Backbone bond lengths (Angstrom), bond angles and torsions (degrees), N, CA, C in turn:
res aa  C-N    CA-C-N  psi(-1)  N-CA   C-N-CA  omega(-1)  CA-C   N-CA-C  phi
1 M - - - 1.461 - - 1.534 110.20 -
2 G 1.297 118.21 26.14 1.439 122.05 175.27 1.540 112.11 96.35
3 G 1.310 116.00 148.42 1.462 118.31 175.67 1.550 114.14 95.75
4 N 1.253 118.22 157.10 1.415 120.98 178.02 1.512 112.03 -99.76
5 E 1.319 116.20 122.42 1.446 118.27 -172.79 1.582 112.01 -60.31
6 G 1.292 117.62 135.47 1.465 120.42 -179.09 1.471 113.81 97.08
7 V 1.363 121.01 -24.22 1.428 121.39 -178.44 1.561 110.00 -120.80
8 S 1.377 115.52 -21.04 1.462 118.23 -178.56 1.526 111.23 -77.32
9 V 1.338 113.04 158.84 1.439 120.23 171.04 1.513 107.03 -71.38
10 R 1.369 115.25 126.43 1.455 119.61 -177.26 1.568 110.72 -93.23
11 V 1.292 116.01 113.88 1.434 122.11 -172.49 1.566 112.27 -111.41
12 G 1.357 114.02 138.53 1.432 121.51 172.26 1.529 108.60 -117.41
13 M 1.317 116.70 157.64 1.434 119.87 -179.62 1.514 111.63 -136.23
14 V 1.351 116.11 129.12 1.464 121.93 179.92 1.501 108.86 -108.09
15 D 1.319 116.78 110.13 1.498 121.09 179.04 1.504 106.64 -160.60
16 D 1.351 116.46 136.67 1.416 118.17 179.73 1.513 114.33 -97.59
17 H 1.339 114.63 16.90 1.484 118.45 168.97 1.544 108.08 -121.78
18 R 1.348 115.18 140.39 1.412 119.96 -174.04 1.545 113.94 -72.21
19 S 1.353 116.07 -35.43 1.435 119.09 -173.33 1.534 115.59 -59.57
20 P 1.334 119.27 -40.44 1.477 117.91 176.37 1.534 111.09 -65.29
21 I 1.311 117.17 -34.98 1.497 121.20 177.81 1.557 109.43 -63.22
22 W 1.328 115.80 -47.15 1.445 119.33 179.03 1.523 109.48 -57.57
23 G 1.343 117.74 -40.17 1.441 121.03 -177.57 1.517 110.56 -65.55
24 I 1.303 116.77 -42.72 1.510 118.11 178.31 1.528 110.13 -67.39
25 E 1.340 118.07 -38.63 1.429 118.87 177.08 1.542 111.05 -56.59
26 R 1.313 116.27 -41.30 1.437 121.47 -177.88 1.533 110.23 -69.42
27 V 1.378 117.56 -40.29 1.453 120.44 -179.95 1.529 111.30 -65.48
28 L 1.356 116.05 -41.31 1.448 118.68 -173.78 1.535 115.21 -88.38
29 E 1.319 117.82 -10.70 1.437 121.14 -177.22 1.592 112.94 -54.96
30 P 1.276 117.61 -43.66 1.419 116.23 -178.89 1.537 117.20 -87.40
31 V 1.359 115.74 -0.98 1.485 122.29 -174.10 1.499 110.45 -86.17
32 A 1.323 116.08 114.49 1.528 118.04 -170.83 1.470 113.11 -69.29
33 D 1.320 119.62 -29.18 1.488 120.97 -170.12 1.523 111.99 -102.73
34 I 1.332 119.20 9.56 1.506 121.63 177.08 1.504 106.67 -132.11
35 D 1.364 114.31 134.88 1.467 121.65 -177.26 1.520 108.88 -126.44
36 L 1.328 120.13 112.74 1.425 122.00 171.25 1.529 110.72 -76.83
37 V 1.311 115.14 101.46 1.513 115.55 -169.51 1.555 112.73 -96.16
38 C 1.368 117.89 -16.72 1.465 117.56 177.18 1.493 109.21 -163.71
39 A 1.321 114.51 154.48 1.483 122.09 177.02 1.532 105.84 -146.36
40 A 1.321 114.74 142.33 1.511 119.11 -175.09 1.538 106.22 -159.55
41 P 1.359 116.64 164.60 1.437 121.36 179.62 1.547 114.92 -82.98
42 T 1.300 116.39 -4.98 1.495 118.88 177.42 1.481 111.85 -138.88
43 V 1.310 116.90 158.02 1.474 122.80 178.01 1.517 109.83 -61.77
44 A 1.337 116.99 -44.08 1.432 119.83 -176.42 1.546 112.01 -59.26
45 E 1.298 115.99 -39.40 1.427 119.55 -179.73 1.530 112.99 -70.97
46 V 1.318 115.45 -36.82 1.477 117.31 176.22 1.523 110.68 -66.59
47 L 1.300 116.84 -39.89 1.486 120.27 178.47 1.505 111.20 -60.91
48 A 1.363 116.03 -31.07 1.428 119.18 -178.82 1.563 110.60 -74.35
49 G 1.305 117.40 -8.54 1.477 121.85 -176.39 1.520 114.04 -82.28
50 G 1.368 117.77 -3.62 1.466 118.21 178.03 1.510 111.71 117.28
51 R 1.293 115.28 -172.68 1.510 122.22 -174.44 1.509 108.98 -68.09
52 L 1.355 116.50 133.54 1.438 120.47 179.32 1.527 109.91 -132.45
53 D 1.311 117.56 153.04 1.458 121.63 176.78 1.512 110.59 -103.63
54 V 1.349 115.73 -38.40 1.480 122.33 -176.74 1.504 109.00 -138.16
55 V 1.367 117.13 140.51 1.425 121.37 170.81 1.496 109.11 -119.82
56 L 1.357 116.43 133.99 1.467 123.03 169.85 1.540 105.52 -91.92
57 L 1.353 114.65 118.76 1.458 120.71 -171.96 1.545 113.62 -115.41
58 D 1.312 114.50 121.73 1.442 120.00 168.43 1.516 108.72 -74.41
59 L 1.335 116.53 153.35 1.477 119.55 -168.93 1.530 114.61 -92.24
60 R 1.314 118.21 -39.50 1.457 120.22 -175.18 1.495 108.36 -111.34
61 L 1.327 115.79 109.35 1.478 119.51 -170.71 1.526 109.92 -115.42
62 D 1.293 116.23 157.26 1.461 121.21 -175.39 1.545 113.54 -68.88
63 D 1.375 117.46 -18.25 1.487 118.07 178.61 1.506 111.58 -80.46
64 G 1.329 118.21 -2.96 1.500 119.42 175.47 1.498 113.90 82.60
65 T 1.371 116.37 5.93 1.501 118.72 178.63 1.545 109.26 -69.93
66 T 1.301 113.47 160.93 1.487 120.32 176.34 1.516 110.07 -102.92
67 P 1.387 115.83 159.43 1.433 119.18 174.84 1.507 112.22 -55.16
68 R 1.394 114.20 -42.81 1.459 120.10 -175.69 1.521 110.92 -55.88
69 E 1.350 117.58 -53.96 1.447 119.70 -174.54 1.526 111.88 -70.22
70 N 1.339 118.70 -34.89 1.429 118.54 177.08 1.505 113.18 -66.71
71 V 1.328 118.68 -41.90 1.467 119.69 178.13 1.508 110.31 -66.52
72 T 1.320 116.08 -39.15 1.502 119.65 177.62 1.538 110.74 -60.39
73 T 1.322 116.89 -41.49 1.449 118.40 177.16 1.463 112.57 -63.73
74 L 1.315 117.53 -45.24 1.440 121.05 179.23 1.573 113.27 -63.33
75 T 1.304 113.38 -39.87 1.466 118.49 177.28 1.508 112.57 -61.81
76 E 1.393 115.21 -39.78 1.441 118.59 178.64 1.534 113.21 -65.02
77 H 1.313 116.28 -21.40 1.445 120.61 176.16 1.539 113.11 -96.93
78 G 1.363 114.58 14.27 1.432 120.36 174.99 1.541 114.45 69.49
79 I 1.383 115.28 29.00 1.478 119.97 -179.30 1.494 110.03 -111.37
80 A 1.347 114.00 133.76 1.495 119.51 175.54 1.517 110.68 -78.52
81 T 1.306 116.64 140.78 1.467 120.54 -175.29 1.528 108.79 -117.42
82 V 1.335 114.77 130.16 1.428 125.16 169.26 1.540 109.24 -117.53
83 V 1.339 116.35 120.44 1.443 118.38 178.31 1.568 109.51 -75.80
84 Y 1.347 114.03 129.78 1.439 120.30 -178.28 1.546 104.29 -118.84
85 T 1.365 114.68 105.69 1.460 120.31 -166.08 1.487 112.19 -137.92
86 S 1.340 115.43 158.29 1.490 119.68 174.95 1.547 107.61 -81.46
87 G 1.296 119.18 -15.42 1.478 124.12 165.86 1.526 114.13 72.91
88 E 1.333 118.04 25.41 1.400 120.52 -175.66 1.532 113.61 -84.51
89 D 1.304 117.19 -12.57 1.453 119.52 -175.50 1.546 110.54 -122.11
90 P 1.325 118.01 106.56 1.476 120.42 -177.04 1.549 112.31 -56.72
91 S 1.306 117.74 -36.17 1.498 120.04 179.97 1.558 112.07 -62.29
92 L 1.373 115.61 -32.56 1.443 118.03 175.39 1.550 111.48 -68.23
93 L 1.273 117.60 -39.07 1.460 123.61 178.56 1.508 109.17 -64.68
94 R 1.314 119.00 -43.35 1.423 122.12 179.67 1.521 111.45 -65.09
95 S 1.375 114.68 -41.04 1.451 118.82 177.11 1.529 112.11 -61.78
96 A 1.317 116.29 -38.88 1.448 120.38 176.85 1.526 111.88 -65.81
97 A 1.342 116.43 -43.52 1.429 119.30 176.31 1.538 111.41 -57.36
98 R 1.296 118.31 -44.68 1.439 121.76 177.83 1.511 111.53 -61.94
99 A 1.294 118.24 -30.05 1.484 122.94 -174.57 1.494 112.34 -70.50
100 G 1.327 116.79 -15.95 1.491 118.18 -179.51 1.510 116.78 91.31
101 V 1.356 116.27 24.18 1.460 119.90 177.85 1.501 108.64 -68.72
102 L 1.370 115.22 162.68 1.469 119.38 177.61 1.499 112.48 -81.80
103 G 1.363 115.71 -17.50 1.476 118.18 -178.91 1.474 113.57 172.69
104 I 1.319 115.45 174.42 1.434 122.17 -178.73 1.523 109.37 -129.78
105 V 1.347 117.58 129.77 1.427 122.36 -179.15 1.576 105.13 -127.61
106 L 1.332 111.45 133.47 1.524 117.87 178.56 1.529 110.90 -77.29
107 K 1.291 117.15 146.23 1.451 122.39 176.44 1.539 112.33 -66.70
108 S 1.324 114.76 -15.79 1.474 119.56 173.38 1.484 116.05 -91.64
109 A 1.385 115.97 6.08 1.445 120.18 -177.45 1.506 112.32 -71.46
110 D 1.387 116.73 155.17 1.429 123.05 178.28 1.539 108.20 -61.68
111 E 1.307 114.91 153.32 1.505 121.90 -179.62 1.527 109.96 -56.87
112 A 1.327 117.20 -39.39 1.488 121.04 -176.35 1.520 109.85 -65.58
113 V 1.382 115.87 -35.89 1.456 119.47 178.96 1.521 109.68 -61.09
114 I 1.323 114.68 -49.65 1.450 125.82 -176.27 1.551 108.13 -56.95
115 I 1.299 115.86 -48.53 1.495 122.81 -175.43 1.533 107.05 -65.77
116 D 1.347 117.07 -49.22 1.429 120.27 -176.10 1.576 111.38 -64.94
117 S 1.295 115.37 -31.86 1.524 118.69 178.83 1.461 110.05 -69.77
118 I 1.358 119.70 -40.44 1.514 118.34 175.23 1.459 112.26 -63.06
119 R 1.319 117.54 -40.04 1.491 119.48 -179.55 1.518 111.33 -63.43
120 A 1.307 113.45 -43.15 1.513 119.81 -179.51 1.557 109.82 -62.90
121 A 1.315 116.07 -47.06 1.446 120.60 179.88 1.476 112.22 -58.24
122 S 1.356 115.61 -44.16 1.490 119.21 -177.62 1.479 112.88 -61.86
123 Q 1.351 116.41 -20.20 1.474 120.72 177.06 1.503 113.25 -98.63
124 G 1.373 114.76 7.85 1.464 118.89 177.84 1.507 111.77 79.49
125 R 1.346 121.39 12.62 1.476 123.26 -179.90 1.530 110.85 -94.23
126 A 1.272 116.20 147.68 1.450 121.83 -179.83 1.546 108.95 -67.19
127 V 1.301 115.55 144.56 1.461 123.73 -179.91 1.570 105.83 -92.72
128 L 1.301 115.00 99.24 1.457 119.61 -172.45 1.476 112.91 -89.00
129 T 1.289 117.37 90.44 1.458 124.67 176.05 1.528 109.48 -114.51
130 T 1.343 115.28 162.90 1.408 120.29 179.99 1.557 111.27 -60.62
131 E 1.365 117.81 -38.69 1.392 121.42 -179.18 1.557 112.15 -66.43
132 W 1.301 115.22 -35.87 1.457 119.38 179.61 1.505 109.10 -67.83
133 A 1.311 116.67 -45.13 1.493 120.27 177.76 1.521 110.91 -60.25
134 A 1.318 118.59 -44.69 1.422 123.71 -178.96 1.520 113.21 -64.07
135 A 1.321 115.42 -34.66 1.487 119.88 178.74 1.549 110.34 -66.10
136 I 1.312 115.06 -37.19 1.474 120.20 179.93 1.530 112.04 -81.68
137 D 1.336 116.69 -51.20 1.441 119.60 -177.61 1.528 113.32 -64.35
138 G 1.354 115.25 -30.77 1.482 118.15 -178.21 1.563 111.38 -82.31
139 D 1.309 116.18 6.77 1.461 117.31 -177.76 1.531 109.26 -135.89
140 P 1.336 116.17 81.69 1.504 118.22 -175.64 1.519 113.44 -65.15
141 D 1.296 119.53 -18.52 1.440 123.22 -179.97 1.503 114.54 -94.74
142 L 1.336 115.41 21.93 1.491 120.79 -172.33 1.463 113.55 -51.96
143 Y 1.343 119.04 -43.03 1.449 120.85 -170.67 1.560 111.93 -117.57
144 T 1.339 116.46 13.92 1.497 118.65 -169.95 1.482 115.68 -85.34
145 V 1.321 120.17 -20.85 1.480 122.01 -177.75 1.531 110.22 -106.26
146 D 1.244 117.06 113.56 1.492 122.93 -179.43 1.530 108.55 -114.95
147 L 1.371 115.23 111.13 1.456 120.71 178.91 1.482 111.28 -106.64
148 S 1.319 116.70 135.92 1.457 121.10 174.07 1.529 110.17 -63.96
149 P 1.339 120.38 162.02 1.452 120.87 177.17 1.533 114.12 -53.76
150 Q 1.322 115.48 -39.91 1.475 118.71 177.49 1.538 114.50 -61.62
151 L 1.372 111.27 -45.91 1.499 116.69 177.08 1.495 111.47 -63.42
152 Q 1.320 117.20 -37.27 1.508 119.35 177.71 1.529 109.66 -60.79
153 K 1.305 117.91 -43.09 1.466 119.48 -179.39 1.548 111.57 -65.41
154 V 1.335 114.90 -43.75 1.449 120.61 178.16 1.552 110.95 -57.78
155 L 1.339 116.46 -48.45 1.430 121.11 179.99 1.543 109.82 -61.38
156 A 1.281 118.55 -48.22 1.507 122.18 -177.71 1.519 111.90 -59.21
157 L 1.322 115.58 -47.95 1.467 122.12 178.86 1.511 112.59 -63.42
158 Y 1.292 117.50 -55.47 1.447 122.87 -178.39 1.521 114.93 -63.14
159 A 1.339 115.29 -42.10 1.452 119.43 178.09 1.522 112.65 -69.86
160 S 1.310 116.26 -18.98 1.533 119.18 177.45 1.515 111.09 -79.38
161 G 1.361 117.31 -8.63 1.454 119.72 178.96 1.474 115.41 120.59
162 E 1.348 119.50 -3.71 1.437 120.58 -179.08 1.539 110.43 -73.82
163 T 1.353 116.73 153.53 1.442 122.03 173.37 1.540 109.66 -80.44
164 S 1.326 116.28 165.39 1.460 120.75 176.45 1.514 110.43 -57.43
165 A 1.367 117.75 -40.05 1.440 121.81 179.97 1.493 111.36 -65.47
166 R 1.276 119.54 -42.62 1.482 122.46 179.80 1.524 110.74 -68.31
167 V 1.331 116.72 -38.79 1.476 118.59 175.84 1.502 109.29 -61.71
168 G 1.365 115.03 -44.12 1.447 118.78 179.18 1.529 115.45 -57.14
169 E 1.391 112.64 -43.03 1.435 119.16 178.01 1.581 111.43 -61.63
170 A 1.291 113.74 -41.49 1.470 118.89 179.49 1.512 114.17 -63.90
171 L 1.264 114.38 -34.14 1.493 121.24 -175.48 1.510 113.15 -101.51
172 G 1.314 118.82 -5.87 1.461 120.78 178.44 1.521 113.30 75.54
173 V 1.324 116.82 32.36 1.488 121.72 178.72 1.531 108.41 -133.81
174 S 1.297 117.88 166.81 1.466 121.99 -179.34 1.464 112.32 -75.53
175 A 1.330 116.95 160.95 1.459 122.37 175.16 1.521 111.74 -61.44
176 E 1.368 114.83 -35.51 1.458 120.30 177.10 1.541 111.28 -62.74
177 T 1.325 116.19 -40.49 1.492 119.13 176.47 1.444 112.57 -64.36
178 V 1.350 117.05 -40.10 1.435 122.19 177.41 1.514 111.44 -60.82
179 N 1.340 117.11 -42.85 1.471 122.10 177.19 1.521 111.91 -60.52
180 E 1.314 113.37 -39.77 1.490 119.10 177.26 1.486 111.69 -64.64
181 Y 1.378 116.00 -39.13 1.472 120.35 175.32 1.493 109.34 -62.64
182 L 1.343 117.53 -46.42 1.473 121.28 -177.12 1.619 109.66 -61.80
183 K 1.335 115.47 -37.32 1.426 118.04 175.68 1.529 111.87 -60.47
184 R 1.351 112.87 -42.47 1.460 117.50 -178.25 1.523 110.84 -66.00
185 I 1.358 114.57 -39.54 1.511 120.65 178.73 1.545 108.35 -61.16
186 R 1.294 117.09 -46.94 1.469 120.39 -176.39 1.487 108.77 -64.71
187 Q 1.350 120.25 -39.12 1.490 121.86 179.65 1.523 109.10 -64.32
188 K 1.328 118.62 -39.65 1.494 118.31 178.51 1.485 112.58 -64.89
189 Y 1.338 118.47 -39.33 1.470 118.87 -178.85 1.499 109.10 -75.12
190 A 1.330 120.07 -34.86 1.420 119.83 176.64 1.515 111.73 -63.39
191 A 1.313 118.60 -39.42 1.431 122.20 178.83 1.547 109.52 -62.42
192 A 1.318 116.34 -32.82 1.468 120.77 178.17 1.480 114.33 -81.77
193 G 1.366 117.85 -0.25 1.492 119.17 -178.72 1.475 113.17 78.97
194 R 1.299 117.81 21.25 1.433 123.27 -179.87 1.517 110.02 -124.47
195 P 1.314 117.20 85.08 1.457 120.73 -169.48 1.523 115.32 -66.92
196 T 1.357 115.59 146.62 1.512 121.49 -179.41 1.481 106.45 -129.26
197 R 1.342 121.22 59.98 1.472 121.29 -179.49 1.466 114.69 -69.96
198 T 1.297 117.37 -33.03 1.451 121.51 -177.21 1.536 111.01 -116.78
199 K 1.319 113.87 170.32 1.462 120.40 179.60 1.536 108.28 -64.95
200 L 1.346 116.46 -36.53 1.496 120.64 177.78 1.520 109.61 -62.45
201 D 1.304 117.24 -40.56 1.449 121.11 176.92 1.500 110.75 -56.76
202 L 1.379 115.78 -46.73 1.467 119.57 177.65 1.508 113.72 -59.96
203 F 1.358 115.67 -38.41 1.440 121.51 178.92 1.536 108.13 -63.07
204 K 1.345 118.87 -46.96 1.468 122.62 177.62 1.479 113.13 -57.04
205 R 1.349 117.07 -45.33 1.491 119.66 179.63 1.493 111.01 -65.94
206 A 1.318 118.10 -37.78 1.475 121.64 178.56 1.511 112.14 -61.66
207 V 1.376 114.97 -40.52 1.476 117.82 177.65 1.464 110.20 -71.93
208 E 1.321 120.21 -43.99 1.455 123.28 -177.66 1.542 111.47 -58.09
209 D 1.351 114.76 -38.69 1.457 119.65 -176.55 1.538 114.83 -92.34
210 G 1.351 115.30 4.44 1.429 118.82 173.65 1.499 116.35 82.40
211 W 1.362 118.11 12.63 1.467 119.08 178.30 1.577 109.73 -85.76
212 L 1.270 118.66 -13.56 1.479 124.73 175.15 1.484 109.86 -131.44
213 P 1.328 120.82 146.61 1.452 122.62 172.75 1.535 111.86 -63.92
214 V 1.360 114.57 148.35 1.477 117.36 174.18 1.462 110.34 -68.29
215 P 1.322 119.39 132.95 1.454 121.25 179.95 1.539 111.83 -58.69
216 G 1.289 117.61 146.78 1.473 121.36 -179.39 1.526 109.99 153.70
217 R 1.319 115.25 -102.24 1.448 119.99 -178.76 1.455 113.82 -102.31
218 G 1.359 118.67 -0.12 1.427 120.17 -174.15 1.509 112.98 -65.16
219 A 1.346 116.02 163.97 1.465 122.64 -177.87 1.501 112.47 -78.60
220 G 1.336 117.12 1.38 1.466 119.15 178.89 1.496 111.66 101.40
221 N 1.360 115.69 176.69 1.453 120.55 -178.24 1.498 110.32 -67.34
222 R 1.359 110.91 139.23 1.481 117.54 -178.70 1.503 112.08 -109.32
223 G 1.345 112.25 15.46 1.432 116.91 176.29 1.476 118.98 73.03
224 G 1.335 116.54 25.07 1.466 121.66 -175.12 1.468 113.00 -160.81
225 R 1.280 112.71 -162.70 1.452 118.42 -174.34 1.546 111.81 -84.98
226 G 1.269 95.00 -175.14 1.316 111.86 156.51 1.576 99.35 -85.13
227 G 10.038 37.75 158.33 0.906 107.71 -26.92 1.437 89.08 -149.70
228 H 4.395 151.68 -89.55 1.397 143.53 94.43 1.528 100.40 -97.10
229 G 1.112 114.76 125.18 1.386 115.05 -169.21 1.533 112.38 -114.87
């Protein structure tokens, strides 16, 4: 797939549609220093393909995973992540920005932009595209809401439609404790200027911050934290 083994940047691609993968194969075929070594519909399958330096990640996947958890998993394996997206959903881009990716590249981008982005990411440098800047600049509250793991679970479960009692059963706490957690969550979002007056508001915040998959083709709520983009 192009490149010299051992010296090229080893790239993986996570996308559950074949056409974007074929496109990247064509783009990288003549590039001597970049090697597309594997592509799969899930992060787990790409990781099973061997050592990687960079992964091109689609955002809304059929397994229901979120950008946040996918990027976290890749980072834990020492892999740089560049989001490769059609970019039609601003909330997906914001979720990716929160996840700690190195940058965002549109699927409509010029071949040179894609190639330069992979090279930059392989060196740990940010991929500075207009879409990446817009995702950050358009979200002034990007880093202002910090939820503990327990609060993340409560938000994901409750915002998915569960009652306080059901959330309590799942987490081994009382409904009263769940309500106290929800009060704390609402206070944190209110302080950040992102109100959560209704359950729908909570659902929106959970999606924006990557604790729930973006609605669409996902497999549904998986009862936890952190969405095709």
